[in-house]
C-alpha positions in Angstrom: 97.6 108.1 118.9 99.3 106.2 121.7 102.5 104.2 121.6 101.8 100.9 123.4 105.0 98.9 123.2 108.5 98.8 121.7 111.0 96.0 120.7 114.5 96.8 119.6 116.7 94.3 117.8 120.2 94.3 116.3 121.0 97.9 117.2 124.4 98.6 118.7 124.5 96.8 122.0 120.9 95.5 121.7 120.5 92.0 120.3 116.8 91.8 121.3 115.4 94.0 124.0 112.3 91.9 124.3 109.0 93.7 123.9 108.2 96.2 126.7 105.2 98.4 127.3 105.3 102.2 127.1 103.3 104.3 129.7 102.4 108.0 129.7 105.8 108.7 131.3 108.3 105.8 131.1 111.5 105.8 133.0 114.4 103.6 131.9 116.6 102.7 134.8 119.9 100.8 134.5 123.7 100.9 135.0 126.1 102.8 132.8 126.7 101.0 129.4 123.6 99.0 129.9 122.0 100.3 126.6 119.6 102.9 127.8 120.8 105.5 125.3 120.7 103.0 122.5 117.0 102.3 123.2 116.2 106.0 123.0 118.3 106.5 119.8 116.6 103.6 118.0 113.2 104.9 119.0 114.1 108.4 117.8 115.1 106.9 114.4 111.5 105.6 113.9 110.2 109.0 113.0 112.7 111.7 113.9 112.3 115.5 113.6 115.2 115.3 111.0 115.1 112.2 108.7 118.3 113.1 107.0 120.2 113.1 110.3 118.7 110.1 112.0 118.7 107.1 109.6 119.8 103.6 110.5 123.4 103.3 109.3 124.7 99.7 109.1 128.4 100.3 109.7 127.6 102.5 112.7 124.5 101.0 114.2 124.5 97.3 113.4 126.1 95.2 116.1 129.8 95.0 115.3 130.2 91.3 116.1 127.5 90.5 113.5 128.2 93.1 110.8 130.1 92.1 107.6 130.7 94.8 104.9 130.0 92.3 102.1 126.8 90.9 103.6 123.4 92.6 103.3 121.6 93.2 106.5 118.3 91.2 106.6 115.0 93.2 106.6 113.6 90.8 109.2 113.8 91.2 112.1 113.5 95.0 111.8 115.7 97.2 114.0 112.7 98.6 115.8 109.1 97.3 116.1 106.3 99.2 117.7 102.6 98.8 118.5 100.2 101.7 118.5 96.6 102.5 119.4 94.5 104.9 117.3 92.2 107.3 119.2 88.5 107.3 118.3 88.8 110.8 116.7 91.6 109.5 114.5 89.6 106.5 113.4 86.7 108.8 112.7 88.9 111.1 110.5 90.1 108.1 108.5 86.5 106.8 108.0 85.3 110.2 106.9 87.9 110.1 104.1 87.7 106.4 103.1 84.4 105.1 104.4 83.0 103.8 107.7 84.5 100.4 108.7 87.6 100.7 106.6 89.7 100.3 109.8 88.7 97.0 111.4 91.0 97.3 114.5 92.1 100.2 116.6 95.7 98.9 117.0 98.5 98.6 114.4 102.2 97.8 114.2 104.9 100.0 112.8 108.5 98.7 112.0 111.6 100.1 110.6 114.9 98.4 109.6 118.2 99.3 108.1 116.6 100.1 104.7 115.0 103.1 106.6 111.5 102.3 105.3 108.6 102.4 107.7 106.3 99.4 107.3 102.8 99.3 108.7 100.5 96.4 109.5 97.0 97.6 109.8 93.8 95.6 109.9 91.5 97.1 107.2 88.7 96.3 104.8 89.6 97.9 101.4 86.3 96.8 99.9 84.7 99.7 101.9 86.8 102.1 99.8 85.7 100.4 96.6 82.0 100.5 97.6 82.2 104.2 98.4 83.9 105.0 95.1 81.5 103.0 93.0 78.5 104.3 94.9 79.4 107.9 94.2 80.5 107.5 90.6 77.0 107.7 89.0 77.5 104.3 87.1 74.6 102.6 85.3 73.2 99.3 86.6 75.2 97.3 84.0 78.4 99.3 84.8 77.9 98.6 88.5 77.4 94.9 87.9 80.8 94.9 86.0 82.7 96.1 89.1 80.6 94.6 91.9 83.1 91.8 92.6 86.0 94.2 92.9 87.4 94.2 96.5 90.5 96.4 96.0 91.1 99.7 94.4 93.8 98.2 92.1 91.3 95.5 90.9 88.8 98.2 90.2 91.4 100.1 88.2 92.2 97.0 86.2 88.6 96.3 85.4 87.8 99.8 84.2 91.0 100.0 82.2 90.1 96.8 80.3 86.6 98.1 79.2 87.0 100.4 76.2 85.2 102.4 75.2 84.4 103.7 78.6 81.4 105.9 79.5 82.0 109.4 80.9 81.2 108.1 84.4 83.7 105.2 84.1 86.3 107.6 82.7 85.8 110.1 85.6 86.0 107.2 88.1 89.2 105.9 86.6 90.8 109.4 86.6 89.8 109.8 90.3 91.4 106.5 91.1 94.6 107.5 89.4 94.7 110.8 91.2 93.7 109.9 94.7 94.9 106.3 94.9 98.0 106.0 92.8 99.4 103.3 95.0 96.1 101.5 95.8 93.6 101.7 98.6 95.6 100.1 101.3 98.6 102.4 100.8 96.3 105.4 100.8 95.0 104.4 104.3 98.5 103.6 105.5 99.8 107.0 104.3 96.9 108.7 106.2 97.8 106.8 109.4 101.5 107.6 108.9 100.8 111.3 108.8 99.2 110.9 112.3 102.2 109.1 113.8 103.9 111.4 116.3 107.3 112.9 115.7 110.0 111.8 118.1 112.0 114.6 119.8 115.4 113.6 121.3 117.2 115.8 123.8 120.5 115.1 125.6 123.2 116.9 127.6 124.9 118.2 124.4 122.0 120.3 123.2 122.8 123.4 125.1 122.6 127.1 124.2 125.9 128.9 123.7 126.2 132.1 125.7 127.8 134.1 122.8 127.1 133.6 119.1 128.5 135.2 116.0 125.6 136.0 113.7 127.7 136.0 110.5 129.4 132.7 111.5 126.0 131.0 112.1 124.6 132.4 108.9 127.5 130.9 107.0 127.0 127.5 108.6 123.3 127.7 107.8 124.1 128.4 104.1 126.5 125.5 104.1 124.0 123.2 105.7 126.5 122.5 108.5 124.6 123.8 111.6 125.7 122.3 114.9 123.4 121.1 117.7 124.2 124.3 119.7 123.3 126.4 116.6 119.9 124.7 116.4 119.1 125.7 120.1 120.2 129.3 119.3 117.9 129.4 116.3 115.1 128.2 118.5 115.8 131.1 120.9 115.6 133.6 118.0 112.4 132.0 116.8 110.9 132.7 120.3 111.7 136.3 119.6 110.0 136.1 116.3 113.1 136.7 114.3 115.9 135.0 112.3 119.6 135.2 112.1 119.3 136.9 108.7 117.0 139.5 110.3 119.5 140.1 113.0 122.4 140.5 110.5 120.4 142.9 108.3 118.8 144.9 111.2 118.6 148.6 110.2 117.6 150.0 113.7 118.5 148.9 117.2 115.4 149.9 119.2 112.8 147.7 117.4 115.1 144.7 117.5 116.1 145.3 121.1 112.4 145.4 122.1 111.8 142.0 120.5 114.8 140.5 122.4 113.5 142.1 125.6 110.1 140.5 125.1 111.6 137.1 124.6 113.9 137.6 127.6 110.8 138.3 129.8 109.0 135.3 128.3 111.9 132.9 128.9 112.4 134.3 132.5 108.8 133.6 133.3 109.0 130.1 131.8 112.1 129.1 133.6 111.4 130.5 137.1 108.0 128.9 137.3 109.9 125.6 137.7 113.4 126.7 138.8 113.3 126.9 142.6 117.0 127.2 143.2 117.3 130.9 142.8 114.3 133.2 142.2 116.5 136.4 142.0 117.7 135.8 138.4 116.7 137.5 135.3 117.5 136.5 131.7 118.8 139.1 129.4 119.3 138.5 125.6 121.3 141.2 123.8 122.5 141.8 120.3 125.2 144.4 119.5 128.2 144.9 117.3 131.4 142.9 117.9 134.4 144.3 119.7 137.6 144.1 117.7 139.7 142.7 120.5 137.4 139.8 121.2 138.5 136.3 120.0 137.3 135.2 116.5 134.6 134.8 115.3 133.2 137.1 118.0 135.3 140.1 116.7 133.2 140.9 113.6 129.6 141.6 112.7 126.6 141.2 115.1 127.1 139.2 118.3 124.1 137.8 120.2 124.8 137.4 124.0 122.7 135.7 126.6 123.4 136.9 130.1 121.9 136.2 133.5 121.5 139.0 136.0 121.4 138.3 139.7 119.1 141.0 141.1 120.2 140.1 144.7 123.9 140.7 144.1 123.3 143.3 141.3 125.7 141.6 139.0 125.3 139.8 135.6 127.3 137.0 134.1 127.6 135.3 130.8 125.2 132.4 130.3 128.3 130.1 129.7 129.5 130.8 133.2 126.3 129.6 134.9 126.0 126.2 136.5 125.7 123.3 134.1 122.4 122.4 135.6 120.9 125.8 134.9 122.3 125.9 131.4 120.7 122.5 130.7 117.3 123.4 132.1 117.3 126.7 130.2 118.3 125.1 126.9 115.7 122.3 127.3 112.8 124.7 127.7 114.0 126.8 124.7 114.4 123.7 122.5 111.1 122.2 123.5 109.0 125.2 123.0 110.5 125.8 119.5 110.0 122.2 118.4 106.4 122.3 119.7 105.9 125.4 117.6 107.2 123.6 114.5 105.6 120.1 115.0 102.6 120.9 117.1 101.3 118.7 119.9 101.7 115.4 118.0 105.0 114.6 119.7 106.7 111.9 121.8 109.6 113.3 123.9 112.8 111.3 124.5 115.1 112.7 127.2 118.5 111.1 127.7 119.7 111.6 131.3 117.7 114.8 131.9 118.9 117.0 134.7 122.1 115.0 135.2 123.9 118.0 136.6 121.0 119.3 138.6 120.8 119.5 142.4 118.4 117.0 144.0 115.8 119.7 144.6 116.1 121.0 141.0 115.7 117.4 139.7 112.4 117.3 141.7 111.5 120.6 139.9 112.2 119.0 136.5 110.2 115.9 137.4 107.3 118.2 138.4 107.6 119.9 135.1 107.4 116.6 133.3 104.4 115.6 135.3 102.5 118.9 135.1 103.4 120.2 131.6 104.4 117.2 129.5 102.5 114.2 130.8 98.9 115.6 130.1 99.8 116.2 126.4 102.7 113.9 125.4 104.2 110.6 126.1 107.6 110.9 127.6 110.4 108.3 127.7 113.5 109.2 129.7 116.6 107.5 131.2 118.1 108.2 134.6 120.5 107.1 137.3 119.0 109.4 139.9 116.5 108.4 142.6 115.2 112.0 142.6 114.1 111.6 138.9 111.9 108.6 139.8 108.2 109.2 140.8 107.6 107.0 143.8 103.9 107.1 143.2 104.3 105.7 139.7 107.0 103.0 140.1 105.2 100.6 137.8 106.0 102.9 134.8 109.7 102.3 135.4 111.6 99.8 133.1 114.8 98.1 134.1 117.6 98.0 131.5 120.3 95.4 131.8 123.2 94.1 129.7 122.6 90.5 130.4 125.4 87.9 130.4 124.6 84.3 131.3 127.3 82.1 132.7 127.2 78.3 132.1 127.5 76.7 135.6 129.5 73.8 134.2 131.8 75.3 131.7 131.8 78.8 133.2 131.6 80.2 129.7 129.8 83.5 129.2 126.9 83.9 126.8 126.2 87.5 125.9 122.4 88.2 125.6 122.7 91.9 125.1 120.5 94.6 126.4 117.2 93.4 127.9 114.3 95.6 129.1 112.1 94.4 132.0 108.8 95.6 133.2 109.3 94.0 136.6 110.9 96.6 139.0 112.2 93.7 141.1 115.3 93.0 139.0 117.8 90.2 139.7 120.6 92.8 139.6 120.8 95.0 142.7 122.8 97.6 140.8 120.1 98.0 138.2 117.4 98.7 140.7 119.5 100.8 143.1 117.8 104.1 142.0 114.4 102.6 142.5 115.3 101.4 146.0 116.8 104.8 146.9 113.6 106.5 145.6 111.5 104.4 147.9 114.0 104.9 150.8 113.7 108.7 150.4 109.9 108.5 150.2 109.7 106.4 153.4 112.1 108.6 155.3 110.0 111.7 154.4 107.0 109.9 155.9 109.1 109.2 159.0 110.0 112.8 159.4 106.6 114.3 159.0 104.4 111.5 160.5 103.1 111.7 164.0 103.2 108.0 164.7 105.2 105.8 162.2 105.8 102.1 162.6 107.8 100.0 160.2 107.1 96.3 160.2 108.9 93.4 158.5 106.1 91.8 156.5 102.5 91.8 155.5 101.4 89.4 158.3 102.6 92.0 160.8 100.1 94.5 159.3 97.3 92.0 159.9 98.2 91.7 163.6 98.3 95.5 164.0 94.9 95.9 162.4 93.4 93.2 164.7 94.9 94.8 167.8 93.6 98.2 166.7 90.1 96.8 166.4 90.3 95.4 170.0 91.0 98.8 171.5 88.1 100.6 173.3 88.4 103.5 170.9 90.0 101.9 167.7 92.3 104.1 165.8 92.0 103.6 162.1 95.5 104.5 160.9 96.0 104.5 157.1 98.8 102.1 156.3 101.0 102.6 153.3 102.4 99.3 152.1 105.8 98.9 150.4 107.1 95.6 149.1 110.5 95.8 147.6 113.4 93.3 147.4 117.0 94.2 148.0 
């Protein structure tokens, strides 16, 4: 299904973001502390990959100036409200299970508040379910007349329960209702739709792979259910190798295990250097060996897994931790994403908080190309950025401005805090907010200036009309394609 729009309210610095649309790839642009991360965090909490970790917590997430420990947070408005559109094949799947016409609209809303309960609003006709159940129950004519006026599954249950003694057909139908529709027909449809809602995956600068890992230490944290974010990325790396930390710890021979690590090393190298254009002479090597007693704890006991990067040009290798932050981030992101894709399938929405912040401009272009070529065809992506190189100039309309709005009364000069607001108009009133968008257009225009044979910049659209007219008056008119930009400073 497709996420159409989002509205966040009463979450951290966001009083009311206003409803904003979500595109295939949506870029949130705004100054520091404007609320971009808060928007991603609230969206992640709608259906995260780990429900126990990402619940709405009142004393942490509810706006501090509103929160009172002795006052219950109201359920309405919810912290996040979203609108979705079902795909035709999803509607068909639901109708195969509950009857044709049970879903009367292809869009629905999904909300979640501080009670951490997902609430759906779906247009449906529950009588379709009742008709299908009654029609396939083998009831007699008199028995059918008894339940003909039932419009809901719960009403049908009630009528059948109040008619002792029941025939075998009635008893079988009643047992089927109790087994397949314990919460009623509407809830059964909602649960079917809920299972189709994509899982939200959130990735930020802190989810990076450690270069050296003590296997015994990570096994202990796993047993204690205290794994860190870095542990999760490392486990994702082992999963690509088709193994686990327990298998590494209990490995009886070296060669078979080393072959598996070499295979995943080759796979990761191919994945990364398809989109990493900064240095093509690198090779990823993942090794596992026994600890050295003089290394610092906990790397001085048991098995140690090390990720190293070999520079084939300089014939030298270094620890993964010593590589540039940009390379470490890019490497870790690919590992994390491929593992979670393996766990959750293709039904995902990807949230990236400041992706590639430490990447060179060209590497940011590589990351944007990866998003466009590998993610966009299969997933919706929402990401935040400050960088003009992470903005697609050919898709500016998918950008959303994020501002922490403060209105000043012209008479009293008093400030009125409106909180984080999200706008779909790229022409924001705040020049600092749209600065990355302007720089992205500046760069695109200058690229055209450098590579174009004849380039002419004009002030306004009326000038374009004059140029077109003069071109037509020439003996041999030159039809020059004109690329028009209109952007306010």
